N, C-alpha and C positions, 0 to 999 in steps of 0.2 A: 348357502354361500355359492354364487357363480363361481364356475371353472376359470382358470386363467386363460384358457381359449377363448370362452365367449367374452370376455373383457376385451381382449385384444381385438376381437372381432367388431365388437362395439366403437372401440377407438378408431379403427379404420373406418367405420361407417360415417361418424363423426368427422373424421379429416375429410371423409370423401365430400361429404356434404359442405363443406369450408372450402374444398376446392371448386365445387360447383358454383357456389356463391361466390367465391373469387372470380371465376370465369364470366360470371352473369356481371358482376360490377365492372369488372376491365372492360368486357366487351361495351356496357355503357358509357365508361370514360372514353373510350375509342370513338364512340358514336358521337358523343359530344365534342371532342376534341376534332372530328372529322367536321362536324356542323360550324365549330369556330373557325376552323381554317377555312371553309368555303364562304363564310359570312366574310371573314378578314379580306380574301381574293375577291370577291365582288365589290367591295367597298374601295379596295385599292383599284381596280380597274374603272369603277365610276370616277374616282378623282382624277386617274389619267385622261378621262374621257371629258369631263369638266374642265380641267385645265386647258385642253386643246381648244374648247370652245371659248373660253375665256381668252386665251391668246389670239384665236381668229377673230373677235370682237374687238380687241385691242388694236390689232392690226387694221383692221375695218375703218374703226373710228379714229386712229391716231392723228390724223391729219386735220381733224376737225376745228381746232382752235385756229390754226393758219388760214382754212379755207374761210372761216366766217370774218376774218379780218379781210382778206381779198374781195367777199361779198359786199361791202362798203363801197370799195373802189368800183366795181363792177356795176353797182345800183346808181352810183352818181355818174358814169359814163351814161348809162341808159337816160337818167334824168336830164344829162347835158343835151341830147339829142332830142329827147321829147319837148323841151321848152324853146327850141329853136324858132325863129319866124320863119313862116314859109318860103319868103324870098332867098333864104340862106341854105335850105336843105339840099341845095345841087351843089354846093360849093365843094371842091377837091377835098378840103381838110375835114369836112362833114363827112363826107365818103370813107375818109381814112379812118375817122373814130368810129364810123359803123362797121369797118372791116376787123378794128380792135376789139369792138364789143363782140363780134361773130367769134373772133378767135378766142376771145374770153370765155365764150359761153362754151364752145366745143372743149376748151382745156376742163371747165368746171364739170361738163357731163361725163369726159374721160374719166374724171376722179370720183365719179360716182355721185355728183351734185346734179340735182334735176329743180327746175323752178315748179312752184305749186302754181297750178293754174287757177285763176281766179274771176275774172271779169267774165260776167255772162254764167258762172256756176253758181250751185246751192252752198250756202255758207256750212263750212265743216269746222266747227269749233277746236277738234283735235289739230287742225293745220292752219287756222285763221283766228285773227283776233278782229273783232267789229269795233271800229272807232266811232262810227254813228250809223243810223238808220234802225229800223227795227224788221225788216223782211227778211226773207230766206235767200233772195237773190243779190248777187253782189253786182254792183252797178260801177264800182270804181276800186282801184288799187292804190291805196298810198305809198307802201313799202312792201317790196317783194319778199315771199316767203320762200325758203328752200328746203329740201330734204337731201341727206347724206346717206347713200345707201337704204333708203326707204324710212329713214329715221330723221323726224322734224328737227332742224337745227335752228331754225329760225320762222316763227309764226309769220303769215302775211298779214298786213295790216289792209283792211278794207272798210270800204262804204256799203252798207246795205240799202236797198230801195226802201 
């Protein structure tokens, strides 16, 4: 029969092992909690960055709808000058309309709108729509195309050679 002292020593060793196991378990839990915290922090930072980008994009293209409406007026002004007989192109009112077109173009450019270059250029399906023709070179612009801050808001309609 073991002595009482030996039994107590065995109990202490058993408790000692339990404490060591508990420390290992707690260290693992702490490491997992720290990892979860760092993951949550990274997700939160990514969310803040993503929201900032979305806000910037919204501001950048917020006026797209009204600009699209103005483009029709701008196109009609340009067409009115293009279809004038040669003898009327020097009239004062024609010069006034040309100045208005220039101001309109400057205002659009200031707000991030640029015209898509077409005539004489190579056909680009990302920016243009071919109305007729089969070639790669554009010979005529039917309706102008526009980009707002680099994004196509209306494709140019063109005729190919």
